[in-house]
C-alpha positions as CSV (number, residue, x, y, z in Angstrom):
1,M,129.3,148.5,79.0
2,E,126.1,146.8,77.9
3,P,125.9,145.4,74.4
4,E,123.7,147.1,71.9
5,V,121.3,145.0,69.8
6,L,121.0,146.1,66.2
7,S,118.2,145.0,63.9
8,F,118.1,144.8,60.1
9,T,115.6,147.7,59.9
10,I,115.7,151.4,58.9
11,P,116.9,153.3,62.0
12,I,114.2,155.7,63.4
13,E,115.4,156.1,67.0
14,S,116.3,159.7,67.9
15,N,119.6,158.6,69.5
16,K,120.8,157.4,66.2
17,I,120.3,160.7,64.4
18,V,123.1,163.3,64.3
19,F,122.8,167.0,63.3
20,V,125.7,168.9,61.9
21,W,125.5,172.6,61.2
22,N,127.7,175.7,60.9
23,I,128.9,174.3,57.5
24,T,130.3,177.1,55.4
25,A,130.2,177.4,51.7
26,Q,133.9,177.4,51.2
27,L,133.8,174.2,49.3
28,S,131.4,173.0,46.6
29,E,128.3,171.0,47.7
30,G,129.8,167.8,46.3
31,E,133.1,168.3,48.2
32,I,131.3,169.0,51.4
33,Y,129.2,165.9,51.1
34,F,132.1,163.6,50.6
35,S,134.1,165.3,53.3
36,L,131.2,164.6,55.8
37,L,131.0,161.1,54.6
38,K,134.7,160.5,55.0
39,V,134.8,161.9,58.5
40,F,131.6,160.5,60.0
41,S,131.7,157.0,58.5
42,Q,134.8,156.4,60.7
43,F,132.5,155.9,63.7
44,G,130.2,153.3,62.1
45,P,128.2,152.5,59.0
46,L,125.7,155.2,58.0
47,Y,122.2,154.5,56.8
48,S,121.9,158.0,55.2
49,L,123.5,161.4,55.0
50,K,121.6,164.4,53.8
51,L,123.2,167.7,53.0
52,L,120.8,170.7,52.9
53,P,121.2,174.4,52.3
54,N,120.6,176.9,55.1
55,A,117.3,178.8,55.1
56,G,117.2,182.0,53.1
57,V,117.3,184.2,56.2
58,A,120.5,182.6,57.5
59,E,124.1,183.0,56.2
60,P,125.0,181.0,53.1
61,G,126.0,177.5,54.1
62,Y,124.7,174.1,54.8
63,Y,123.6,171.7,57.5
64,A,123.5,167.9,57.5
65,V,121.4,165.1,59.0
66,L,123.0,161.7,59.5
67,K,121.5,158.4,60.5
68,Y,123.6,155.7,62.1
69,F,122.6,152.1,62.6
70,S,124.0,152.3,66.2
71,S,123.4,154.8,68.9
72,R,126.9,154.2,70.1
73,S,128.3,155.4,66.8
74,A,126.2,158.5,67.0
75,K,127.6,159.3,70.5
76,K,131.2,158.7,69.3
77,A,130.7,161.0,66.4
78,H,129.4,163.8,68.7
79,A,132.2,163.5,71.1
80,A,134.9,163.5,68.4
81,C,133.6,166.1,66.0
82,D,131.7,168.7,68.0
83,R,133.4,172.1,67.9
84,K,136.2,170.8,65.7
85,S,137.5,172.3,62.4
86,L,137.5,169.1,60.3
87,F,137.6,170.2,56.7
88,Q,136.9,174.0,57.0
89,D,138.3,177.0,58.8
90,S,135.5,177.4,61.3
91,P,134.5,174.6,63.7
92,L,131.5,172.4,63.1
93,K,128.6,172.0,65.5
94,V,127.5,168.4,66.1
95,Q,124.7,167.2,68.2
96,V,122.7,164.0,68.7
97,C,119.0,164.4,68.4
98,S,117.5,165.1,71.8
99,R,114.0,164.1,71.0
100,Q,113.1,161.2,73.3
101,K,109.9,160.1,71.5
102,Q,110.4,157.9,68.5
103,F,108.9,158.8,65.1
104,P,105.3,157.7,64.7
105,Y,105.8,155.5,61.6
106,K,106.9,151.9,61.7
107,S,110.5,151.0,60.8
108,L,110.9,149.0,57.6
109,E,113.2,146.2,56.9
110,L,116.5,147.0,55.1
111,Y,117.3,146.1,51.5
112,G,119.7,143.2,51.1
113,H,122.8,145.2,50.3
114,K,122.3,147.3,53.4
115,C,122.0,144.2,55.5
116,Q,125.3,142.9,54.1
117,E,127.0,146.2,54.8
118,V,125.9,146.2,58.5
119,A,126.7,142.5,59.0
120,N,130.1,142.7,57.4
121,Y,131.0,145.7,59.6
122,Y,130.0,144.3,62.9
123,L,130.6,140.6,62.3
124,G,133.5,140.7,59.9
125,F,133.7,139.4,56.4
126,N,132.6,135.7,56.2
127,G,131.4,136.1,59.8
128,W,127.9,135.2,58.6
129,S,126.2,133.4,55.7
130,K,122.7,133.0,54.2
131,R,120.9,130.3,52.2
132,I,117.5,129.8,50.6
133,I,115.4,127.2,52.4
134,A,112.5,127.2,49.9
135,L,111.4,129.1,46.8
136,Q,107.8,128.4,45.8
137,N,105.4,129.7,43.1
138,I,102.2,130.7,45.0
139,S,100.4,132.4,42.1
140,G,96.7,132.0,42.0
141,L,96.3,130.7,45.6
142,D,94.1,133.6,46.6
143,C,91.9,133.7,43.5
144,D,88.3,132.5,43.5
145,A,87.2,129.7,41.3
146,E,85.1,132.1,39.2
147,E,88.0,134.5,38.7
148,A,90.3,131.7,37.7
149,A,87.8,130.4,35.2
150,S,87.1,133.8,33.6
151,P,89.6,135.4,31.2
152,Q,91.4,138.5,32.6
153,E,93.6,141.1,31.0
154,Q,95.9,141.0,34.0
155,S,97.3,138.3,36.1
156,K,99.6,138.3,39.2
157,L,102.8,136.3,39.5
158,R,103.7,135.6,43.2
159,Y,106.7,133.8,44.6
160,L,107.4,133.0,48.3
161,C,111.0,132.7,49.5
162,V,112.3,131.4,52.9
163,V,115.8,132.5,53.8
164,E,118.0,131.5,56.7
165,V,120.8,133.7,58.1
166,T,123.6,132.1,60.2
167,I,126.0,134.0,62.4
168,H,129.1,131.8,62.7
169,G,130.9,131.5,66.0
170,H,127.7,132.1,68.0
171,D,125.5,129.3,66.6
172,I,122.7,131.8,65.9
173,H,120.2,131.0,63.1
174,S,117.3,133.2,62.0
175,R,114.8,132.6,59.2
176,G,112.7,135.1,57.3
177,V,109.9,134.9,54.8
178,G,109.2,137.2,51.9
179,V,106.7,137.4,49.0
180,A,107.5,139.0,45.6
181,E,104.5,140.0,43.4
182,E,104.4,141.2,39.8
183,T,101.4,142.1,37.6
184,I,101.6,140.6,34.1
185,E,99.7,142.1,31.2
186,K,98.0,139.4,29.1
187,Q,98.4,139.8,25.3
188,K,95.1,139.6,23.3
189,D,96.9,138.3,20.2
190,S,98.7,135.0,19.7
191,E,101.2,134.2,22.5
192,K,104.2,133.5,20.2
193,V,107.8,134.6,20.3
194,A,109.3,136.1,17.1
195,V,113.1,136.1,16.5
196,E,114.6,138.7,14.1
197,Y,118.1,138.1,12.7
198,V,120.0,141.2,11.7
199,S,123.2,140.6,9.7
200,D,126.3,142.7,9.8
201,E,126.9,145.2,7.1
202,D,129.9,143.1,5.9
203,D,127.8,140.0,5.7
204,A,126.7,139.4,2.1
205,V,123.8,137.2,3.2
206,D,120.5,139.1,3.5
207,C,118.7,136.3,5.3
208,L,119.0,132.7,6.4
209,T,116.9,129.8,5.3
210,E,115.0,127.6,7.8
211,E,117.6,124.9,7.3
212,E,120.4,127.3,8.0
213,L,118.8,128.5,11.3
214,Q,118.7,124.9,12.6
215,G,121.1,124.6,15.6
216,L,121.8,128.4,15.7
217,I,118.8,129.9,17.4
218,Q,116.5,128.2,19.8
219,V,113.7,129.8,21.9
220,N,112.1,127.7,24.7
221,D,109.2,128.4,27.0
222,F,109.8,127.4,30.6
223,T,107.8,127.5,33.9
224,W,109.3,128.2,37.3
225,A,109.3,125.2,39.6
226,P,109.8,125.0,43.4
227,M,113.5,125.0,44.3
228,D,115.4,123.7,47.3
229,F,118.9,124.9,47.7
230,G,121.5,122.9,49.7
231,E,124.3,124.1,51.8
232,G,126.9,124.1,49.0
233,D,124.8,126.0,46.4
234,D,125.6,129.5,45.2
235,E,124.0,132.0,47.6
236,E,124.5,135.2,45.5
237,T,120.8,135.2,44.5
238,L,120.0,136.6,48.0
239,A,121.7,139.9,47.4
240,N,118.4,141.9,47.3
241,L,116.3,140.0,49.9
242,T,115.3,141.5,53.2
243,F,115.2,139.7,56.5
244,H,112.6,139.5,59.2
245,E,113.2,139.3,63.0
246,A,117.0,139.1,62.5
247,S,119.3,141.0,64.8
248,I,123.0,141.2,65.5
249,T,124.9,142.2,68.6
250,D,127.6,144.8,68.9
251,G,129.7,143.6,71.7
252,D,132.4,146.3,71.5
């Protein structure tokens, strides 16, 4: 059996999509959803599961559309569940999408938590790791000199991040680059920070003097600087990053 290559992208291939119909309305919609999730997640991680009501001209009931990350998982689900009464009296009908042509839109990279879910399933917990290679403030690099000199009501904050993913045991390394951008509204009045102290009802003191505030409250302004993380640093900051051109192999 040839290995299947899985990429950290949203699945759009037809052979990864499974249709389930002939779902009766014996259970509530919530119970049906979790029953489907329990049954079909046994064959591999699911990207999505959508439960939809039948058309008005049909009998009351539901049908479902499931997306797997692996076409092999979709085939296993079809073979094990088609014509089987899994959580209802009548058998379900299960079929892998037969359309050969892919959908016209481009597949997008997965969010970080989905990448972790897929990697942990196929590689095992601690079978892979990630680290930040560089984190750089690139704000203002694409602005003209005239725009930089003239005051604006809005400004853009941009940061570039380079991440490396390592698959242990196979000596595979893959790097990806991402840019985060946020628009900041400039305030027309003074750029100062005010701190308000609200005492408890049991506190007899209505306010604190400037001398009493010394050492209790301190507000500092800070600017992001380029960061370079080493091998031993905490890598939890990567939880919501996506990866480019990274793939894993299902050798089962």
